[in-house]
Kinemage of the C-alpha trace (Angstrom):
@kinemage 1
@onewidth
@group {chain A} dominant
@subgroup {mainchain}
@vectorlist {calphas} color= white
{ca unk a 1} P 93.870 118.214 93.965
{ca unk a 2} L 93.026 114.465 93.963
{ca unk a 3} L 90.707 114.931 90.962
{ca unk a 4} L 93.462 116.798 89.096
{ca unk a 5} L 95.893 113.962 89.818
{ca unk a 6} L 93.417 111.416 88.413
{ca unk a 7} L 92.780 113.584 85.348
{ca unk a 8} L 96.483 113.973 84.731
{ca unk a 9} L 97.032 110.204 84.966
{ca unk a 10} L 94.171 109.503 82.590
{ca unk a 11} L 95.287 112.032 80.055
{ca unk a 12} L 98.866 110.825 80.196
{ca unk a 13} L 97.857 107.269 79.477
{ca unk a 14} L 95.598 108.193 76.588
{ca unk a 15} L 98.235 110.459 75.039
{ca unk a 16} L 100.768 107.625 75.373
{ca unk a 17} L 98.343 105.303 73.539
{ca unk a 18} L 98.057 107.721 70.627
{ca unk a 19} L 101.841 108.113 70.523
{ca unk a 20} L 102.390 104.356 70.534
{ca unk a 21} L 99.956 103.946 67.671
{ca unk a 22} L 97.167 101.552 66.795
{ca unk a 23} L 97.434 97.828 66.243
{ca unk a 24} L 101.122 97.716 67.134
{ca unk a 25} L 101.979 100.234 64.412
{ca unk a 26} L 103.697 103.437 65.665
{ca unk a 27} L 101.831 106.671 64.934
{ca unk a 28} L 103.094 108.809 62.090
{ca unk a 29} L 103.206 112.573 61.777
{ca unk a 30} L 100.382 112.668 59.248
{ca unk a 31} L 97.830 110.804 61.410
{ca unk a 32} L 94.993 112.745 63.049
{ca unk a 33} L 96.391 112.419 66.549
{ca unk a 34} L 94.272 115.219 68.047
{ca unk a 35} L 91.043 113.694 66.768
{ca unk a 36} L 92.059 110.293 67.996
{ca unk a 37} L 92.907 111.628 71.439
{ca unk a 38} L 89.608 113.526 71.633
{ca unk a 39} L 87.709 110.356 70.669
{ca unk a 40} L 89.552 108.343 73.281
{ca unk a 41} L 88.838 110.910 75.998
{ca unk a 42} L 85.136 110.996 75.017
{ca unk a 43} L 84.872 107.218 75.034
{ca unk a 44} L 86.776 106.894 78.322
{ca unk a 45} L 84.190 109.174 79.971
{ca unk a 46} L 81.205 107.525 78.305
{ca unk a 47} L 82.245 103.967 79.104
{ca unk a 48} L 83.387 104.744 82.651
{ca unk a 49} L 80.107 106.481 83.477
{ca unk a 50} L 78.198 103.434 82.364
{ca unk a 51} L 80.467 101.128 84.365
{ca unk a 52} L 80.347 103.417 87.436
{ca unk a 53} L 76.543 103.369 87.438
{ca unk a 54} L 76.593 99.571 87.113
{ca unk a 55} L 79.190 99.221 89.904
{ca unk a 56} L 77.239 101.504 92.258
{ca unk a 57} L 74.084 99.493 91.816
{ca unk a 58} L 71.124 101.151 93.479
{ca unk a 59} L 73.299 103.556 95.425
{ca unk a 60} L 74.304 107.013 94.183
{ca unk a 61} L 77.610 106.968 92.312
{ca unk a 62} L 80.286 108.871 94.288
{ca unk a 63} L 82.930 111.036 92.768
{ca unk a 64} L 85.733 108.920 94.169
{ca unk a 65} L 84.262 105.860 92.416
{ca unk a 66} L 83.832 107.805 89.219
{ca unk a 67} L 87.458 109.013 89.352
{ca unk a 68} L 88.944 105.558 89.986
{ca unk a 69} L 86.726 103.842 87.411
{ca unk a 70} L 87.647 106.487 84.849
{ca unk a 71} L 91.296 105.785 85.422
{ca unk a 72} L 90.888 101.977 85.088
{ca unk a 73} L 88.618 102.363 82.032
{ca unk a 74} L 91.032 104.714 80.292
{ca unk a 75} L 93.935 102.291 80.859
{ca unk a 76} L 91.953 99.347 79.428
{ca unk a 77} L 90.653 101.466 76.541
{ca unk a 78} L 94.216 102.612 75.711
{ca unk a 79} L 95.415 98.998 75.660
{ca unk a 80} L 92.452 98.028 73.428
{ca unk a 81} L 93.281 100.896 71.001
{ca unk a 82} L 96.962 99.956 70.863
{ca unk a 83} L 96.106 96.336 70.071
{ca unk a 84} L 93.193 96.796 67.671
{ca unk a 85} L 93.094 100.393 66.519
{ca unk a 86} L 89.463 100.604 67.680
{ca unk a 87} L 88.264 103.509 69.822
{ca unk a 88} L 85.869 101.627 72.154
{ca unk a 89} L 83.991 99.588 69.583
{ca unk a 90} L 80.787 97.960 70.822
{ca unk a 91} L 82.689 94.720 71.362
{ca unk a 92} L 84.966 96.485 73.863
{ca unk a 93} L 82.032 97.976 75.708
{ca unk a 94} L 80.432 94.537 76.030
{ca unk a 95} L 83.656 92.936 77.295
{ca unk a 96} L 84.183 95.818 79.741
{ca unk a 97} L 80.751 95.150 81.242
{ca unk a 98} L 81.457 91.453 81.476
{ca unk a 99} L 84.804 92.138 83.164
{ca unk a 100} L 83.101 94.486 85.642
{ca unk a 101} L 80.535 91.789 86.520
{ca unk a 102} L 83.328 89.177 86.893
{ca unk a 103} L 85.409 91.486 89.098
{ca unk a 104} L 82.422 92.272 91.322
{ca unk a 105} L 82.577 88.714 92.633
{ca unk a 106} L 85.815 89.614 94.349
{ca unk a 107} L 84.165 92.216 96.529
{ca unk a 108} L 82.970 90.671 99.745
{ca unk a 109} L 79.552 91.910 100.845
{ca unk a 110} L 80.675 91.320 104.411
{ca unk a 111} L 83.452 93.892 104.071
{ca unk a 112} L 81.045 96.391 102.416
{ca unk a 113} L 78.523 95.936 105.266
{ca unk a 114} L 81.208 96.440 107.898
{ca unk a 115} L 82.414 99.593 106.194
{ca unk a 116} L 78.896 100.992 106.106
{ca unk a 117} L 78.314 100.300 109.847
{ca unk a 118} L 81.559 101.441 111.345
{ca unk a 119} L 82.940 104.830 112.293
{ca unk a 120} L 86.048 106.179 110.461
{ca unk a 121} L 89.312 105.898 112.360
{ca unk a 122} L 90.155 109.487 111.428
{ca unk a 123} L 89.085 112.168 109.057
{ca unk a 124} L 85.707 112.338 107.303
{ca unk a 125} L 83.483 109.468 106.316
{ca unk a 126} L 83.646 110.336 102.589
{ca unk a 127} L 87.443 110.487 102.537
{ca unk a 128} L 87.937 107.234 104.413
{ca unk a 129} L 85.330 104.472 104.466
{ca unk a 130} L 83.488 105.333 101.236
{ca unk a 131} L 86.782 105.784 99.381
{ca unk a 132} L 87.927 102.363 100.669
{ca unk a 133} L 84.734 100.783 99.313
{ca unk a 134} L 85.152 102.615 95.997
{ca unk a 135} L 88.764 101.426 95.722
{ca unk a 136} L 87.690 97.848 96.315
{ca unk a 137} L 85.101 98.043 93.552
{ca unk a 138} L 87.488 99.744 91.047
{ca unk a 139} L 90.393 97.477 92.018
{ca unk a 140} L 88.314 94.402 91.419
{ca unk a 141} L 87.514 95.703 87.913
{ca unk a 142} L 91.293 96.199 87.284
{ca unk a 143} L 92.130 92.767 88.641
{ca unk a 144} L 89.568 91.151 86.359
{ca unk a 145} L 91.148 92.985 83.400
{ca unk a 146} L 94.585 91.697 84.505
{ca unk a 147} L 93.286 88.123 84.432
{ca unk a 148} L 91.653 88.726 81.086
{ca unk a 149} L 94.899 90.056 79.574
{ca unk a 150} L 96.896 87.246 81.150
{ca unk a 151} L 94.736 84.691 79.342
{ca unk a 152} L 95.158 86.599 76.070
{ca unk a 153} L 98.957 86.675 76.341
{ca unk a 154} L 100.713 85.710 73.083
{ca unk a 155} L 102.667 82.974 74.809
{ca unk a 156} L 99.359 81.028 75.101
{ca unk a 157} L 98.340 81.392 71.488
{ca unk a 158} L 97.611 78.249 69.498
{ca unk a 159} L 100.101 79.192 66.807
{ca unk a 160} L 102.998 78.845 69.185
{ca unk a 161} L 102.355 75.146 69.754
{ca unk a 162} L 100.311 73.708 66.895
{ca unk a 163} L 100.977 73.500 63.189
{ca unk a 164} L 97.815 75.215 61.966
{ca unk a 165} L 98.856 76.140 58.454
{ca unk a 166} L 99.056 79.534 56.730
{ca unk a 167} L 96.227 81.930 57.403
{ca unk a 168} L 94.641 79.985 60.273
{ca unk a 169} L 92.344 82.150 62.343
{ca unk a 170} L 93.300 80.115 65.412
{ca unk a 171} L 96.944 81.096 65.268
{ca unk a 172} L 96.468 84.239 67.314
{ca unk a 173} L 93.721 82.841 69.573
{ca unk a 174} L 94.587 81.923 73.172
{ca unk a 175} L 94.473 78.247 74.255
{ca unk a 176} L 91.719 77.931 76.882
{ca unk a 177} L 91.162 74.182 76.885
{ca unk a 178} L 88.232 74.580 74.546
{ca unk a 179} L 86.304 76.742 76.918
{ca unk a 180} L 85.176 80.383 76.362
{ca unk a 181} L 87.824 82.773 77.595
{ca unk a 182} L 85.249 84.472 79.931
{ca unk a 183} L 84.541 81.113 81.638
{ca unk a 184} L 88.253 80.605 82.284
{ca unk a 185} L 88.613 84.175 83.602
{ca unk a 186} L 85.663 83.692 85.957
{ca unk a 187} L 87.032 80.334 87.187
{ca unk a 188} L 90.394 81.938 87.984
{ca unk a 189} L 88.754 84.807 89.762
{ca unk a 190} L 86.966 82.281 92.005
{ca unk a 191} L 90.341 80.862 92.886
{ca unk a 192} L 91.741 84.270 93.629
{ca unk a 193} L 88.908 84.986 96.065
{ca unk a 194} L 89.382 81.622 97.855
{ca unk a 195} L 93.128 82.164 98.237
{ca unk a 196} L 92.555 85.554 99.858
{ca unk a 197} L 89.657 84.535 102.082
{ca unk a 198} L 91.527 81.495 103.397
{ca unk a 199} L 94.521 83.684 104.358
{ca unk a 200} L 92.561 86.562 105.806
{ca unk a 201} L 94.312 87.896 108.880
{ca unk a 202} L 92.642 88.877 112.128
{ca unk a 203} L 92.208 92.606 111.561
{ca unk a 204} L 89.698 94.413 113.716
{ca unk a 205} L 89.502 97.607 111.683
{ca unk a 206} L 87.132 97.251 108.690
{ca unk a 207} L 89.082 100.069 106.972
{ca unk a 208} L 92.394 98.237 107.325
{ca unk a 209} L 90.753 94.998 106.283
{ca unk a 210} L 89.438 96.638 103.114
{ca unk a 211} L 92.915 97.992 102.309
{ca unk a 212} L 94.536 94.622 103.012
{ca unk a 213} L 92.002 92.829 100.837
{ca unk a 214} L 92.510 95.228 97.943
{ca unk a 215} L 96.239 94.508 97.880
{ca unk a 216} L 95.849 90.862 98.689
{ca unk a 217} L 93.531 90.278 95.744
{ca unk a 218} L 96.018 91.832 93.405
{ca unk a 219} L 98.937 89.738 94.805
{ca unk a 220} L 96.950 86.509 94.640
{ca unk a 221} L 95.853 87.262 91.061
{ca unk a 222} L 99.397 87.890 89.938
{ca unk a 223} L 100.636 84.616 91.485
{ca unk a 224} L 97.746 82.505 90.184
{ca unk a 225} L 97.960 83.844 86.622
{ca unk a 226} L 101.697 83.290 86.481
{ca unk a 227} L 101.285 79.736 87.730
{ca unk a 228} L 98.318 78.995 85.405
{ca unk a 229} L 100.243 80.264 82.360
{ca unk a 230} L 103.360 78.269 83.328
{ca unk a 231} L 101.386 75.070 83.832
{ca unk a 232} L 99.508 75.544 80.528
{ca unk a 233} L 102.685 76.255 78.607
{ca unk a 234} L 104.433 73.222 80.109
{ca unk a 235} L 101.498 71.021 79.159
{ca unk a 236} L 101.426 72.342 75.586
{ca unk a 237} L 105.173 71.919 75.153
{ca unk a 238} L 104.883 68.207 75.883
{ca unk a 239} L 101.389 67.372 74.631
{ca unk a 240} L 100.608 69.673 71.701
{ca unk a 241} L 99.456 66.861 69.439
{ca unk a 242} L 96.721 66.811 66.761
{ca unk a 243} L 94.666 64.774 69.210
{ca unk a 244} L 94.904 67.487 71.884
{ca unk a 245} L 94.044 70.151 69.305
{ca unk a 246} L 90.953 68.209 68.212
{ca unk a 247} L 89.816 67.674 71.791
{ca unk a 248} L 90.310 71.382 72.573
{ca unk a 249} L 88.204 72.393 69.563
{ca unk a 250} L 85.546 69.944 70.664
{ca unk a 251} L 85.626 71.227 74.247
{ca unk a 252} L 86.590 67.837 75.518
{ca unk a 253} L 89.358 68.960 77.921
{ca unk a 254} L 87.180 69.881 80.874
{ca unk a 255} L 88.856 67.515 83.265
{ca unk a 256} L 92.337 68.599 82.145
{ca unk a 257} L 91.341 72.245 82.658
{ca unk a 258} L 90.009 71.637 86.127
{ca unk a 259} L 93.085 69.709 87.059
{ca unk a 260} L 95.428 72.501 85.841
{ca unk a 261} L 93.416 75.217 87.650
{ca unk a 262} L 93.319 73.209 90.896
{ca unk a 263} L 97.079 72.655 90.752
{ca unk a 264} L 97.694 76.369 89.966
{ca unk a 265} L 95.429 77.454 92.854
{ca unk a 266} L 97.187 75.116 95.274
{ca unk a 267} L 100.665 76.328 94.325
{ca unk a 268} L 99.644 79.985 94.183
{ca unk a 269} L 98.023 79.744 97.641
{ca unk a 270} L 101.215 78.228 99.087
{ca unk a 271} L 103.320 81.009 97.532
{ca unk a 272} L 100.787 83.665 98.699
{ca unk a 273} L 100.857 82.388 102.321
{ca unk a 274} L 104.660 82.211 102.340
{ca unk a 275} L 104.895 85.780 101.016
{ca unk a 276} L 102.425 87.045 103.660
{ca unk a 277} L 104.390 85.317 106.363
{ca unk a 278} L 107.889 86.327 105.174
{ca unk a 279} L 107.219 89.945 104.068
{ca unk a 280} L 107.170 91.534 107.553
{ca unk a 281} L 110.489 89.808 108.497
{ca unk a 282} L 112.075 90.928 105.231
{ca unk a 283} L 111.026 94.486 105.996
{ca unk a 284} L 112.506 94.263 109.496
{ca unk a 285} L 115.692 92.891 107.990
{ca unk a 286} L 115.904 95.921 105.726
{ca unk a 287} L 115.465 98.245 108.636
{ca unk a 288} L 118.276 96.477 110.566
{ca unk a 289} L 120.612 96.785 107.618
{ca unk a 290} L 119.999 100.561 107.598
{ca unk a 291} L 120.774 100.917 111.311
{ca unk a 292} L 124.349 101.370 112.473
{ca unk a 293} L 125.572 98.384 114.496
{ca unk a 294} L 126.483 99.777 117.874
{ca unk a 295} L 128.186 96.564 119.001
{ca unk a 296} L 130.502 96.262 116.030
{ca unk a 297} L 134.102 97.173 116.717
{ca unk a 298} L 135.303 100.350 115.212
{ca unk a 299} L 137.819 99.990 112.431
{ca unk a 300} L 141.424 100.646 113.539
{ca unk a 301} L 143.495 102.750 111.258
{ca unk a 302} L 146.468 100.757 110.056
{ca unk a 303} L 149.838 102.187 109.033
{ca unk a 304} L 150.921 101.028 105.644
{ca unk a 305} L 154.431 99.771 105.449
{ca unk a 306} L 156.479 101.701 102.997
{ca unk a 307} L 158.832 99.962 100.667
{ca unk a 308} L 162.330 100.481 101.852
{ca unk a 309} L 165.071 100.750 99.326
């Protein structure tokens, strides 16, 4: 049943990609949609199997890891097709491997070791502890993709801030302070891990810790990327000069980049900690609003005065 649910989700996403069309151009009735869908399905399986084997390392690849990695790969592959019209070109496969390696840094070996040494709280070992480990590995891959896409967002493109002239190849390239996009992605992922580890609660159950960490990494990533994009856009709106453009192209903005990332990490960490602190109270507030107030006085029916003629 679980496998069928994963398969249905994968197929739905790939069908949607074909319907949406390639390179931002909606599909037309005359296009070979069935062939495109078949190619996407084949590539999703091929790439996900390669990534699953890489994620598992020396250990046997489990079906739960294969299923979750297939889902994440299919979603990334569908986005790649919609943006470029390519069905898993070699460039995509290379980037996917790099993203997997980058995301793996989010998986704490301490948590993996604890999961391997503990007994499940309930159910079978395969359905509980191993699945939690697989979800951590697959979620880290998805989080790394989210950071990658955040850095590639159109709102960060050079063309939005600099007068580059017609036909410039830099117009649709993201501003990354002159550094390779992969280096910026990896630097942000380091910040995500620090934010989560510094806020790690005292949870005795390794299973619950793994589940908390999976969600926490996603929340921290969203906050950090939003803050980084905002700080970068604010800087470009005020300082997008020919001098800044030249320094970016010459990779002479290292200090500026580190300053922006440090500021974004500090602000995102404060937001993350406040959310972790406030969320339980907000949930309790919602529960209280749903409960009838026993102490409140009952409304008294009032007799409406009639107009007297």
